[in-house]
mmCIF file of the N, C-alpha and C atoms, coordinates in Angstrom:
data_MODEL
# 
_entry.id   MODEL 
# 
loop_
_atom_site.group_PDB 
_atom_site.id 
_atom_site.type_symbol 
_atom_site.label_atom_id 
_atom_site.label_alt_id 
_atom_site.label_comp_id 
_atom_site.label_asym_id 
_atom_site.label_entity_id 
_atom_site.label_seq_id 
_atom_site.pdbx_PDB_ins_code 
_atom_site.Cartn_x 
_atom_site.Cartn_y 
_atom_site.Cartn_z 
_atom_site.occupancy 
_atom_site.B_iso_or_equiv 
_atom_site.pdbx_formal_charge 
_atom_site.auth_seq_id 
_atom_site.auth_comp_id 
_atom_site.auth_asym_id 
_atom_site.auth_atom_id 
_atom_site.pdbx_PDB_model_num 
ATOM 1   N N  . MET A 1 1  ? -31.441 30.101  -28.053 1.00 0.00 ? 1  MET A N  1 
ATOM 2   C CA . MET A 1 1  ? -31.073 30.217  -29.448 1.00 0.00 ? 1  MET A CA 1 
ATOM 3   C C  . MET A 1 1  ? -29.610 29.863  -29.639 1.00 0.00 ? 1  MET A C  1 
ATOM 4   N N  . ALA A 1 2  ? -28.788 30.260  -28.662 1.00 0.00 ? 2  ALA A N  1 
ATOM 5   C CA . ALA A 1 2  ? -27.353 29.976  -28.772 1.00 0.00 ? 2  ALA A CA 1 
ATOM 6   C C  . ALA A 1 2  ? -27.100 28.475  -28.692 1.00 0.00 ? 2  ALA A C  1 
ATOM 7   N N  . ASP A 1 3  ? -27.934 27.779  -27.898 1.00 0.00 ? 3  ASP A N  1 
ATOM 8   C CA . ASP A 1 3  ? -27.779 26.329  -27.773 1.00 0.00 ? 3  ASP A CA 1 
ATOM 9   C C  . ASP A 1 3  ? -28.071 25.640  -29.104 1.00 0.00 ? 3  ASP A C  1 
ATOM 10  N N  . ALA A 1 4  ? -29.101 26.117  -29.794 1.00 0.00 ? 4  ALA A N  1 
ATOM 11  C CA . ALA A 1 4  ? -29.435 25.546  -31.100 1.00 0.00 ? 4  ALA A CA 1 
ATOM 12  C C  . ALA A 1 4  ? -28.326 25.818  -32.106 1.00 0.00 ? 4  ALA A C  1 
ATOM 13  N N  . LEU A 1 5  ? -27.749 27.000  -32.033 1.00 0.00 ? 5  LEU A N  1 
ATOM 14  C CA . LEU A 1 5  ? -26.658 27.321  -32.955 1.00 0.00 ? 5  LEU A CA 1 
ATOM 15  C C  . LEU A 1 5  ? -25.429 26.469  -32.669 1.00 0.00 ? 5  LEU A C  1 
ATOM 16  N N  . SER A 1 6  ? -25.156 26.225  -31.393 1.00 0.00 ? 6  SER A N  1 
ATOM 17  C CA . SER A 1 6  ? -24.005 25.377  -31.072 1.00 0.00 ? 6  SER A CA 1 
ATOM 18  C C  . SER A 1 6  ? -24.256 23.940  -31.519 1.00 0.00 ? 6  SER A C  1 
ATOM 19  N N  . ALA A 1 7  ? -25.507 23.487  -31.397 1.00 0.00 ? 7  ALA A N  1 
ATOM 20  C CA . ALA A 1 7  ? -25.838 22.145  -31.872 1.00 0.00 ? 7  ALA A CA 1 
ATOM 21  C C  . ALA A 1 7  ? -25.675 22.062  -33.380 1.00 0.00 ? 7  ALA A C  1 
ATOM 22  N N  . LEU A 1 8  ? -26.117 23.105  -34.070 1.00 0.00 ? 8  LEU A N  1 
ATOM 23  C CA . LEU A 1 8  ? -25.959 23.115  -35.528 1.00 0.00 ? 8  LEU A CA 1 
ATOM 24  C C  . LEU A 1 8  ? -24.493 23.173  -35.930 1.00 0.00 ? 8  LEU A C  1 
ATOM 25  N N  . SER A 1 9  ? -23.698 23.889  -35.161 1.00 0.00 ? 9  SER A N  1 
ATOM 26  C CA . SER A 1 9  ? -22.271 23.946  -35.494 1.00 0.00 ? 9  SER A CA 1 
ATOM 27  C C  . SER A 1 9  ? -21.604 22.592  -35.259 1.00 0.00 ? 9  SER A C  1 
ATOM 28  N N  . LEU A 1 10 ? -22.060 21.848  -34.237 1.00 0.00 ? 10 LEU A N  1 
ATOM 29  C CA . LEU A 1 10 ? -21.541 20.496  -34.029 1.00 0.00 ? 10 LEU A CA 1 
ATOM 30  C C  . LEU A 1 10 ? -21.899 19.591  -35.196 1.00 0.00 ? 10 LEU A C  1 
ATOM 31  N N  . VAL A 1 11 ? -23.136 19.714  -35.668 1.00 0.00 ? 11 VAL A N  1 
ATOM 32  C CA . VAL A 1 11 ? -23.560 18.921  -36.821 1.00 0.00 ? 11 VAL A CA 1 
ATOM 33  C C  . VAL A 1 11 ? -22.730 19.296  -38.038 1.00 0.00 ? 11 VAL A C  1 
ATOM 34  N N  . GLU A 1 12 ? -22.479 20.569  -38.179 1.00 0.00 ? 12 GLU A N  1 
ATOM 35  C CA . GLU A 1 12 ? -21.679 21.021  -39.315 1.00 0.00 ? 12 GLU A CA 1 
ATOM 36  C C  . GLU A 1 12 ? -20.250 20.494  -39.214 1.00 0.00 ? 12 GLU A C  1 
ATOM 37  N N  . ASP A 1 13 ? -19.699 20.478  -38.000 1.00 0.00 ? 13 ASP A N  1 
ATOM 38  C CA . ASP A 1 13 ? -18.319 20.016  -37.824 1.00 0.00 ? 13 ASP A CA 1 
ATOM 39  C C  . ASP A 1 13 ? -18.194 18.501  -37.957 1.00 0.00 ? 13 ASP A C  1 
ATOM 40  N N  . TYR A 1 14 ? -19.099 17.766  -37.320 1.00 0.00 ? 14 TYR A N  1 
ATOM 41  C CA . TYR A 1 14 ? -18.952 16.312  -37.256 1.00 0.00 ? 14 TYR A CA 1 
ATOM 42  C C  . TYR A 1 14 ? -19.839 15.561  -38.235 1.00 0.00 ? 14 TYR A C  1 
ATOM 43  N N  . GLY A 1 15 ? -20.870 16.193  -38.717 1.00 0.00 ? 15 GLY A N  1 
ATOM 44  C CA . GLY A 1 15 ? -21.688 15.589  -39.757 1.00 0.00 ? 15 GLY A CA 1 
ATOM 45  C C  . GLY A 1 15 ? -22.830 14.730  -39.240 1.00 0.00 ? 15 GLY A C  1 
ATOM 46  N N  . LEU A 1 16 ? -23.434 14.077  -40.195 1.00 0.00 ? 16 LEU A N  1 
ATOM 47  C CA . LEU A 1 16 ? -24.614 13.259  -39.945 1.00 0.00 ? 16 LEU A CA 1 
ATOM 48  C C  . LEU A 1 16 ? -24.339 12.060  -39.026 1.00 0.00 ? 16 LEU A C  1 
ATOM 49  N N  . PRO A 1 17 ? -23.192 11.400  -39.082 1.00 0.00 ? 17 PRO A N  1 
ATOM 50  C CA . PRO A 1 17 ? -22.969 10.259  -38.178 1.00 0.00 ? 17 PRO A CA 1 
ATOM 51  C C  . PRO A 1 17 ? -23.117 10.623  -36.700 1.00 0.00 ? 17 PRO A C  1 
ATOM 52  N N  . LEU A 1 18 ? -22.684 11.826  -36.333 1.00 0.00 ? 18 LEU A N  1 
ATOM 53  C CA . LEU A 1 18 ? -22.834 12.249  -34.940 1.00 0.00 ? 18 LEU A CA 1 
ATOM 54  C C  . LEU A 1 18 ? -24.305 12.377  -34.572 1.00 0.00 ? 18 LEU A C  1 
ATOM 55  N N  . VAL A 1 19 ? -25.080 12.972  -35.438 1.00 0.00 ? 19 VAL A N  1 
ATOM 56  C CA . VAL A 1 19 ? -26.510 13.139  -35.172 1.00 0.00 ? 19 VAL A CA 1 
ATOM 57  C C  . VAL A 1 19 ? -27.178 11.774  -35.043 1.00 0.00 ? 19 VAL A C  1 
ATOM 58  N N  . LEU A 1 20 ? -26.838 10.854  -35.931 1.00 0.00 ? 20 LEU A N  1 
ATOM 59  C CA . LEU A 1 20 ? -27.425 9.516   -35.868 1.00 0.00 ? 20 LEU A CA 1 
ATOM 60  C C  . LEU A 1 20 ? -26.986 8.769   -34.606 1.00 0.00 ? 20 LEU A C  1 
ATOM 61  N N  . LEU A 1 21 ? -25.733 8.922   -34.228 1.00 0.00 ? 21 LEU A N  1 
ATOM 62  C CA . LEU A 1 21 ? -25.238 8.277   -33.012 1.00 0.00 ? 21 LEU A CA 1 
ATOM 63  C C  . LEU A 1 21 ? -25.949 8.818   -31.776 1.00 0.00 ? 21 LEU A C  1 
ATOM 64  N N  . LEU A 1 22 ? -26.089 10.117  -31.690 1.00 0.00 ? 22 LEU A N  1 
ATOM 65  C CA . LEU A 1 22 ? -26.789 10.717  -30.548 1.00 0.00 ? 22 LEU A CA 1 
ATOM 66  C C  . LEU A 1 22 ? -28.248 10.286  -30.507 1.00 0.00 ? 22 LEU A C  1 
ATOM 67  N N  . GLY A 1 23 ? -28.881 10.227  -31.671 1.00 0.00 ? 23 GLY A N  1 
ATOM 68  C CA . GLY A 1 23 ? -30.269 9.769   -31.735 1.00 0.00 ? 23 GLY A CA 1 
ATOM 69  C C  . GLY A 1 23 ? -30.408 8.322   -31.287 1.00 0.00 ? 23 GLY A C  1 
ATOM 70  N N  . ALA A 1 24 ? -29.467 7.479   -31.701 1.00 0.00 ? 24 ALA A N  1 
ATOM 71  C CA . ALA A 1 24 ? -29.507 6.069   -31.306 1.00 0.00 ? 24 ALA A CA 1 
ATOM 72  C C  . ALA A 1 24 ? -29.282 5.915   -29.807 1.00 0.00 ? 24 ALA A C  1 
ATOM 73  N N  . ILE A 1 25 ? -28.360 6.680   -29.260 1.00 0.00 ? 25 ILE A N  1 
ATOM 74  C CA . ILE A 1 25 ? -28.106 6.620   -27.814 1.00 0.00 ? 25 ILE A CA 1 
ATOM 75  C C  . ILE A 1 25 ? -29.338 7.070   -27.036 1.00 0.00 ? 25 ILE A C  1 
ATOM 76  N N  . TYR A 1 26 ? -29.980 8.127   -27.501 1.00 0.00 ? 26 TYR A N  1 
ATOM 77  C CA . TYR A 1 26 ? -31.185 8.614   -26.828 1.00 0.00 ? 26 TYR A CA 1 
ATOM 78  C C  . TYR A 1 26 ? -32.306 7.571   -26.907 1.00 0.00 ? 26 TYR A C  1 
ATOM 79  N N  . ALA A 1 27 ? -32.480 6.962   -28.080 1.00 0.00 ? 27 ALA A N  1 
ATOM 80  C CA . ALA A 1 27 ? -33.525 5.943   -28.233 1.00 0.00 ? 27 ALA A CA 1 
ATOM 81  C C  . ALA A 1 27 ? -33.245 4.746   -27.322 1.00 0.00 ? 27 ALA A C  1 
ATOM 82  N N  . LEU A 1 28 ? -31.989 4.338   -27.224 1.00 0.00 ? 28 LEU A N  1 
ATOM 83  C CA . LEU A 1 28 ? -31.626 3.227   -26.347 1.00 0.00 ? 28 LEU A CA 1 
ATOM 84  C C  . LEU A 1 28 ? -31.892 3.580   -24.885 1.00 0.00 ? 28 LEU A C  1 
ATOM 85  N N  . TYR A 1 29 ? -31.576 4.798   -24.505 1.00 0.00 ? 29 TYR A N  1 
ATOM 86  C CA . TYR A 1 29 ? -31.838 5.260   -23.140 1.00 0.00 ? 29 TYR A CA 1 
ATOM 87  C C  . TYR A 1 29 ? -33.334 5.209   -22.838 1.00 0.00 ? 29 TYR A C  1 
ATOM 88  N N  . ARG A 1 30 ? -34.146 5.722   -23.738 1.00 0.00 ? 30 ARG A N  1 
ATOM 89  C CA . ARG A 1 30 ? -35.601 5.730   -23.525 1.00 0.00 ? 30 ARG A CA 1 
ATOM 90  C C  . ARG A 1 30 ? -36.139 4.303   -23.434 1.00 0.00 ? 30 ARG A C  1 
ATOM 91  N N  . PHE A 1 31 ? -35.630 3.413   -24.282 1.00 0.00 ? 31 PHE A N  1 
ATOM 92  C CA . PHE A 1 31 ? -36.068 2.024   -24.259 1.00 0.00 ? 31 PHE A CA 1 
ATOM 93  C C  . PHE A 1 31 ? -35.706 1.369   -22.930 1.00 0.00 ? 31 PHE A C  1 
ATOM 94  N N  . MET A 1 32 ? -34.500 1.625   -22.435 1.00 0.00 ? 32 MET A N  1 
ATOM 95  C CA . MET A 1 32 ? -34.076 1.035   -21.163 1.00 0.00 ? 32 MET A CA 1 
ATOM 96  C C  . MET A 1 32 ? -34.934 1.543   -20.009 1.00 0.00 ? 32 MET A C  1 
ATOM 97  N N  . VAL A 1 33 ? -35.211 2.828   -19.981 1.00 0.00 ? 33 VAL A N  1 
ATOM 98  C CA . VAL A 1 33 ? -36.041 3.391   -18.907 1.00 0.00 ? 33 VAL A CA 1 
ATOM 99  C C  . VAL A 1 33 ? -37.442 2.791   -18.963 1.00 0.00 ? 33 VAL A C  1 
ATOM 100 N N  . PHE A 1 34 ? -38.025 2.722   -20.165 1.00 0.00 ? 34 PHE A N  1 
ATOM 101 C CA . PHE A 1 34 ? -39.353 2.132   -20.331 1.00 0.00 ? 34 PHE A CA 1 
ATOM 102 C C  . PHE A 1 34 ? -39.348 0.674   -19.882 1.00 0.00 ? 34 PHE A C  1 
ATOM 103 N N  . SER A 1 35 ? -38.328 -0.076  -20.287 1.00 0.00 ? 35 SER A N  1 
ATOM 104 C CA . SER A 1 35 ? -38.249 -1.493  -19.932 1.00 0.00 ? 35 SER A CA 1 
ATOM 105 C C  . SER A 1 35 ? -38.140 -1.681  -18.428 1.00 0.00 ? 35 SER A C  1 
ATOM 106 N N  . LEU A 1 36 ? -37.329 -0.869  -17.780 1.00 0.00 ? 36 LEU A N  1 
ATOM 107 C CA . LEU A 1 36 ? -37.175 -1.004  -16.332 1.00 0.00 ? 36 LEU A CA 1 
ATOM 108 C C  . LEU A 1 36 ? -38.479 -0.727  -15.600 1.00 0.00 ? 36 LEU A C  1 
ATOM 109 N N  . TYR A 1 37 ? -39.208 0.288   -16.024 1.00 0.00 ? 37 TYR A N  1 
ATOM 110 C CA . TYR A 1 37 ? -40.490 0.582   -15.385 1.00 0.00 ? 37 TYR A CA 1 
ATOM 111 C C  . TYR A 1 37 ? -41.489 -0.546  -15.619 1.00 0.00 ? 37 TYR A C  1 
ATOM 112 N N  . GLU A 1 38 ? -41.514 -1.083  -16.831 1.00 0.00 ? 38 GLU A N  1 
ATOM 113 C CA . GLU A 1 38 ? -42.445 -2.167  -17.133 1.00 0.00 ? 38 GLU A CA 1 
ATOM 114 C C  . GLU A 1 38 ? -42.112 -3.421  -16.328 1.00 0.00 ? 38 GLU A C  1 
ATOM 115 N N  . VAL A 1 39 ? -40.839 -3.753  -16.233 1.00 0.00 ? 39 VAL A N  1 
ATOM 116 C CA . VAL A 1 39 ? -40.435 -4.930  -15.458 1.00 0.00 ? 39 VAL A CA 1 
ATOM 117 C C  . VAL A 1 39 ? -40.807 -4.740  -13.996 1.00 0.00 ? 39 VAL A C  1 
ATOM 118 N N  . LYS A 1 40 ? -40.582 -3.546  -13.476 1.00 0.00 ? 40 LYS A N  1 
ATOM 119 C CA . LYS A 1 40 ? -40.924 -3.269  -12.075 1.00 0.00 ? 40 LYS A CA 1 
ATOM 120 C C  . LYS A 1 40 ? -42.422 -3.436  -11.847 1.00 0.00 ? 40 LYS A C  1 
ATOM 121 N N  . ASN A 1 41 ? -43.228 -2.889  -12.734 1.00 0.00 ? 41 ASN A N  1 
ATOM 122 C CA . ASN A 1 41 ? -44.681 -2.987  -12.576 1.00 0.00 ? 41 ASN A CA 1 
ATOM 123 C C  . ASN A 1 41 ? -45.165 -4.425  -12.714 1.00 0.00 ? 41 ASN A C  1 
ATOM 124 N N  . GLU A 1 42 ? -44.632 -5.153  -13.699 1.00 0.00 ? 42 GLU A N  1 
ATOM 125 C CA . GLU A 1 42 ? -45.035 -6.542  -13.892 1.00 0.00 ? 42 GLU A CA 1 
ATOM 126 C C  . GLU A 1 42 ? -44.628 -7.400  -12.699 1.00 0.00 ? 42 GLU A C  1 
ATOM 127 N N  . PHE A 1 43 ? -43.417 -7.186  -12.192 1.00 0.00 ? 43 PHE A N  1 
ATOM 128 C CA . PHE A 1 43 ? -42.959 -7.967  -11.049 1.00 0.00 ? 43 PHE A CA 1 
ATOM 129 C C  . PHE A 1 43 ? -43.807 -7.664  -9.822  1.00 0.00 ? 43 PHE A C  1 
ATOM 130 N N  . GLY A 1 44 ? -44.180 -6.400  -9.654  1.00 0.00 ? 44 GLY A N  1 
ATOM 131 C CA . GLY A 1 44 ? -45.031 -6.034  -8.523  1.00 0.00 ? 44 GLY A CA 1 
ATOM 132 C C  . GLY A 1 44 ? -46.381 -6.721  -8.590  1.00 0.00 ? 44 GLY A C  1 
ATOM 133 N N  . ALA A 1 45 ? -46.968 -6.773  -9.778  1.00 0.00 ? 45 ALA A N  1 
ATOM 134 C CA . ALA A 1 45 ? -48.262 -7.435  -9.945  1.00 0.00 ? 45 ALA A CA 1 
ATOM 135 C C  . ALA A 1 45 ? -48.120 -8.939  -9.703  1.00 0.00 ? 45 ALA A C  1 
ATOM 136 N N  . HIS A 1 46 ? -47.050 -9.524  -10.219 1.00 0.00 ? 46 HIS A N  1 
ATOM 137 C CA . HIS A 1 46 ? -46.819 -10.960 -10.028 1.00 0.00 ? 46 HIS A CA 1 
ATOM 138 C C  . HIS A 1 46 ? -46.598 -11.273 -8.548  1.00 0.00 ? 46 HIS A C  1 
ATOM 139 N N  . HIS A 1 47 ? -45.868 -10.416 -7.871  1.00 0.00 ? 47 HIS A N  1 
ATOM 140 C CA . HIS A 1 47 ? -45.593 -10.619 -6.448  1.00 0.00 ? 47 HIS A CA 1 
ATOM 141 C C  . HIS A 1 47 ? -46.888 -10.554 -5.635  1.00 0.00 ? 47 HIS A C  1 
ATOM 142 N N  . SER A 1 48 ? -47.765 -9.618  -5.955  1.00 0.00 ? 48 SER A N  1 
ATOM 143 C CA . SER A 1 48 ? -49.044 -9.506  -5.239  1.00 0.00 ? 48 SER A CA 1 
ATOM 144 C C  . SER A 1 48 ? -49.887 -10.760 -5.437  1.00 0.00 ? 48 SER A C  1 
ATOM 145 N N  . LYS A 1 49 ? -49.924 -11.264 -6.667  1.00 0.00 ? 49 LYS A N  1 
ATOM 146 C CA . LYS A 1 49 ? -50.693 -12.479 -6.963  1.00 0.00 ? 49 LYS A CA 1 
ATOM 147 C C  . LYS A 1 49 ? -50.107 -13.672 -6.214  1.00 0.00 ? 49 LYS A C  1 
ATOM 148 N N  . ALA A 1 50 ? -48.787 -13.785 -6.209  1.00 0.00 ? 50 ALA A N  1 
ATOM 149 C CA . ALA A 1 50 ? -48.139 -14.895 -5.504  1.00 0.00 ? 50 ALA A CA 1 
ATOM 150 C C  . ALA A 1 50 ? -48.401 -14.814 -4.001  1.00 0.00 ? 50 ALA A C  1 
ATOM 151 N N  . LYS A 1 51 ? -48.453 -13.604 -3.465  1.00 0.00 ? 51 LYS A N  1 
ATOM 152 C CA . LYS A 1 51 ? -48.730 -13.427 -2.034  1.00 0.00 ? 51 LYS A CA 1 
ATOM 153 C C  . LYS A 1 51 ? -50.141 -13.909 -1.700  1.00 0.00 ? 51 LYS A C  1 
ATOM 154 N N  . GLU A 1 52 ? -51.112 -13.557 -2.546  1.00 0.00 ? 52 GLU A N  1 
ATOM 155 C CA . GLU A 1 52 ? -52.486 -14.010 -2.330  1.00 0.00 ? 52 GLU A CA 1 
ATOM 156 C C  . GLU A 1 52 ? -52.574 -15.530 -2.429  1.00 0.00 ? 52 GLU A C  1 
ATOM 157 N N  . ASP A 1 53 ? -51.905 -16.104 -3.424  1.00 0.00 ? 53 ASP A N  1 
ATOM 158 C CA . ASP A 1 53 ? -51.918 -17.557 -3.587  1.00 0.00 ? 53 ASP A CA 1 
ATOM 159 C C  . ASP A 1 53 ? -51.293 -18.244 -2.376  1.00 0.00 ? 53 ASP A C  1 
ATOM 160 N N  . MET A 1 54 ? -50.239 -17.673 -1.847  1.00 0.00 ? 54 MET A N  1 
ATOM 161 C CA . MET A 1 54 ? -49.572 -18.266 -0.686  1.00 0.00 ? 54 MET A CA 1 
ATOM 162 C C  . MET A 1 54 ? -50.479 -18.218 0.540   1.00 0.00 ? 54 MET A C  1 
ATOM 163 N N  . GLN A 1 55 ? -51.267 -17.170 0.682   1.00 0.00 ? 55 GLN A N  1 
ATOM 164 C CA . GLN A 1 55 ? -52.211 -17.109 1.800   1.00 0.00 ? 55 GLN A CA 1 
ATOM 165 C C  . GLN A 1 55 ? -53.242 -18.229 1.685   1.00 0.00 ? 55 GLN A C  1 
ATOM 166 N N  . ASP A 1 56 ? -53.721 -18.488 0.465   1.00 0.00 ? 56 ASP A N  1 
ATOM 167 C CA . ASP A 1 56 ? -54.665 -19.592 0.257   1.00 0.00 ? 56 ASP A CA 1 
ATOM 168 C C  . ASP A 1 56 ? -54.021 -20.932 0.611   1.00 0.00 ? 56 ASP A C  1 
ATOM 169 N N  . VAL A 1 57 ? -52.769 -21.106 0.218   1.00 0.00 ? 57 VAL A N  1 
ATOM 170 C CA . VAL A 1 57 ? -52.061 -22.353 0.527   1.00 0.00 ? 57 VAL A CA 1 
ATOM 171 C C  . VAL A 1 57 ? -51.926 -22.520 2.037   1.00 0.00 ? 57 VAL A C  1 
ATOM 172 N N  . LYS A 1 58 ? -51.621 -21.453 2.744   1.00 0.00 ? 58 LYS A N  1 
ATOM 173 C CA . LYS A 1 58 ? -51.483 -21.535 4.204   1.00 0.00 ? 58 LYS A CA 1 
ATOM 174 C C  . LYS A 1 58 ? -52.804 -21.926 4.862   1.00 0.00 ? 58 LYS A C  1 
ATOM 175 N N  . ILE A 1 59 ? -53.900 -21.362 4.374   1.00 0.00 ? 59 ILE A N  1 
ATOM 176 C CA . ILE A 1 59 ? -55.218 -21.695 4.927   1.00 0.00 ? 59 ILE A CA 1 
ATOM 177 C C  . ILE A 1 59 ? -55.540 -23.164 4.678   1.00 0.00 ? 59 ILE A C  1 
ATOM 178 N N  . GLN A 1 60 ? -55.314 -23.616 3.455   1.00 0.00 ? 60 GLN A N  1 
ATOM 179 C CA . GLN A 1 60 ? -55.594 -25.014 3.127   1.00 0.00 ? 60 GLN A CA 1 
ATOM 180 C C  . GLN A 1 60 ? -54.690 -25.961 3.915   1.00 0.00 ? 60 GLN A C  1 
ATOM 181 N N  . LEU A 1 61 ? -53.446 -25.588 4.116   1.00 0.00 ? 61 LEU A N  1 
ATOM 182 C CA . LEU A 1 61 ? -52.532 -26.416 4.904   1.00 0.00 ? 61 LEU A CA 1 
ATOM 183 C C  . LEU A 1 61 ? -52.997 -26.499 6.359   1.00 0.00 ? 61 LEU A C  1 
ATOM 184 N N  . GLY A 1 62 ? -53.493 -25.402 6.886   1.00 0.00 ? 62 GLY A N  1 
ATOM 185 C CA . GLY A 1 62 ? -54.041 -25.419 8.244   1.00 0.00 ? 62 GLY A CA 1 
ATOM 186 C C  . GLY A 1 62 ? -55.232 -26.353 8.354   1.00 0.00 ? 62 GLY A C  1 
ATOM 187 N N  . GLU A 1 63 ? -56.101 -26.342 7.340   1.00 0.00 ? 63 GLU A N  1 
ATOM 188 C CA . GLU A 1 63 ? -57.254 -27.243 7.341   1.00 0.00 ? 63 GLU A CA 1 
ATOM 189 C C  . GLU A 1 63 ? -56.811 -28.704 7.265   1.00 0.00 ? 63 GLU A C  1 
ATOM 190 N N  . ILE A 1 64 ? -55.803 -28.977 6.452   1.00 0.00 ? 64 ILE A N  1 
ATOM 191 C CA . ILE A 1 64 ? -55.292 -30.350 6.334   1.00 0.00 ? 64 ILE A CA 1 
ATOM 192 C C  . ILE A 1 64 ? -54.712 -30.810 7.668   1.00 0.00 ? 64 ILE A C  1 
ATOM 193 N N  . LYS A 1 65 ? -53.959 -29.955 8.322   1.00 0.00 ? 65 LYS A N  1 
ATOM 194 C CA . LYS A 1 65 ? -53.376 -30.319 9.622   1.00 0.00 ? 65 LYS A CA 1 
ATOM 195 C C  . LYS A 1 65 ? -54.468 -30.600 10.646  1.00 0.00 ? 65 LYS A C  1 
ATOM 196 N N  . THR A 1 66 ? -55.507 -29.776 10.642  1.00 0.00 ? 66 THR A N  1 
ATOM 197 C CA . THR A 1 66 ? -56.612 -29.972 11.582  1.00 0.00 ? 66 THR A CA 1 
ATOM 198 C C  . THR A 1 66 ? -57.288 -31.312 11.332  1.00 0.00 ? 66 THR A C  1 
ATOM 199 N N  . GLN A 1 67 ? -57.571 -31.609 10.083  1.00 0.00 ? 67 GLN A N  1 
ATOM 200 C CA . GLN A 1 67 ? -58.231 -32.877 9.766   1.00 0.00 ? 67 GLN A CA 1 
ATOM 201 C C  . GLN A 1 67 ? -57.328 -34.063 10.091  1.00 0.00 ? 67 GLN A C  1 
ATOM 202 N N  . LEU A 1 68 ? -56.029 -33.922 9.867   1.00 0.00 ? 68 LEU A N  1 
ATOM 203 C CA . LEU A 1 68 ? -55.092 -34.994 10.192  1.00 0.00 ? 68 LEU A CA 1 
ATOM 204 C C  . LEU A 1 68 ? -55.050 -35.233 11.698  1.00 0.00 ? 68 LEU A C  1 
ATOM 205 N N  . ASP A 1 69 ? -55.062 -34.155 12.476  1.00 0.00 ? 69 ASP A N  1 
ATOM 206 C CA . ASP A 1 69 ? -55.097 -34.301 13.936  1.00 0.00 ? 69 ASP A CA 1 
ATOM 207 C C  . ASP A 1 69 ? -56.366 -35.019 14.383  1.00 0.00 ? 69 ASP A C  1 
ATOM 208 N N  . ILE A 1 70 ? -57.492 -34.664 13.788  1.00 0.00 ? 70 ILE A N  1 
ATOM 209 C CA . ILE A 1 70 ? -58.768 -35.307 14.137  1.00 0.00 ? 70 ILE A CA 1 
ATOM 210 C C  . ILE A 1 70 ? -58.711 -36.790 13.793  1.00 0.00 ? 70 ILE A C  1 
ATOM 211 N N  . MET A 1 71 ? -58.166 -37.122 12.620  1.00 0.00 ? 71 MET A N  1 
ATOM 212 C CA . MET A 1 71 ? -58.073 -38.525 12.210  1.00 0.00 ? 71 MET A CA 1 
ATOM 213 C C  . MET A 1 71 ? -57.156 -39.312 13.148  1.00 0.00 ? 71 MET A C  1 
ATOM 214 N N  . LEU A 1 72 ? -56.045 -38.709 13.551  1.00 0.00 ? 72 LEU A N  1 
ATOM 215 C CA . LEU A 1 72 ? -55.120 -39.400 14.451  1.00 0.00 ? 72 LEU A CA 1 
ATOM 216 C C  . LEU A 1 72 ? -55.737 -39.605 15.831  1.00 0.00 ? 72 LEU A C  1 
ATOM 217 N N  . ARG A 1 73 ? -56.517 -38.655 16.305  1.00 0.00 ? 73 ARG A N  1 
ATOM 218 C CA . ARG A 1 73 ? -57.191 -38.800 17.605  1.00 0.00 ? 73 ARG A CA 1 
ATOM 219 C C  . ARG A 1 73 ? -58.249 -39.900 17.551  1.00 0.00 ? 73 ARG A C  1 
ATOM 220 N N  . ASN A 1 74 ? -58.953 -39.992 16.429  1.00 0.00 ? 74 ASN A N  1 
ATOM 221 C CA . ASN A 1 74 ? -60.003 -41.004 16.285  1.00 0.00 ? 74 ASN A CA 1 
ATOM 222 C C  . ASN A 1 74 ? -59.419 -42.408 16.202  1.00 0.00 ? 74 ASN A C  1 
ATOM 223 N N  . GLN A 1 75 ? -58.192 -42.542 15.725  1.00 0.00 ? 75 GLN A N  1 
ATOM 224 C CA . GLN A 1 75 ? -57.576 -43.863 15.620  1.00 0.00 ? 75 GLN A CA 1 
ATOM 225 C C  . GLN A 1 75 ? -57.168 -44.402 16.983  1.00 0.00 ? 75 GLN A C  1 
ATOM 226 N N  . LYS A 1 76 ? -56.850 -43.544 17.915  1.00 0.00 ? 76 LYS A N  1 
ATOM 227 C CA . LYS A 1 76 ? -56.390 -43.985 19.238  1.00 0.00 ? 76 LYS A CA 1 
ATOM 228 C C  . LYS A 1 76 ? -57.512 -44.395 20.095  1.00 0.00 ? 76 LYS A C  1 
# 
């Protein structure tokens, strides 16, 4: 209860601009935290997809190398 009274006394002393400033700072903080979590999750999903795609590329490259070796042996 004392905390609420001290908050009200601050509002009384400094007025509405202080309340609006604190509200804006809090909203900006929440937005930044939300954005950071979303970017982290999106990057993680993108990284997993890229890893799977790279494995497919490695397999296909191995097949190409094998076929190229076979073709070079047949030419000799």
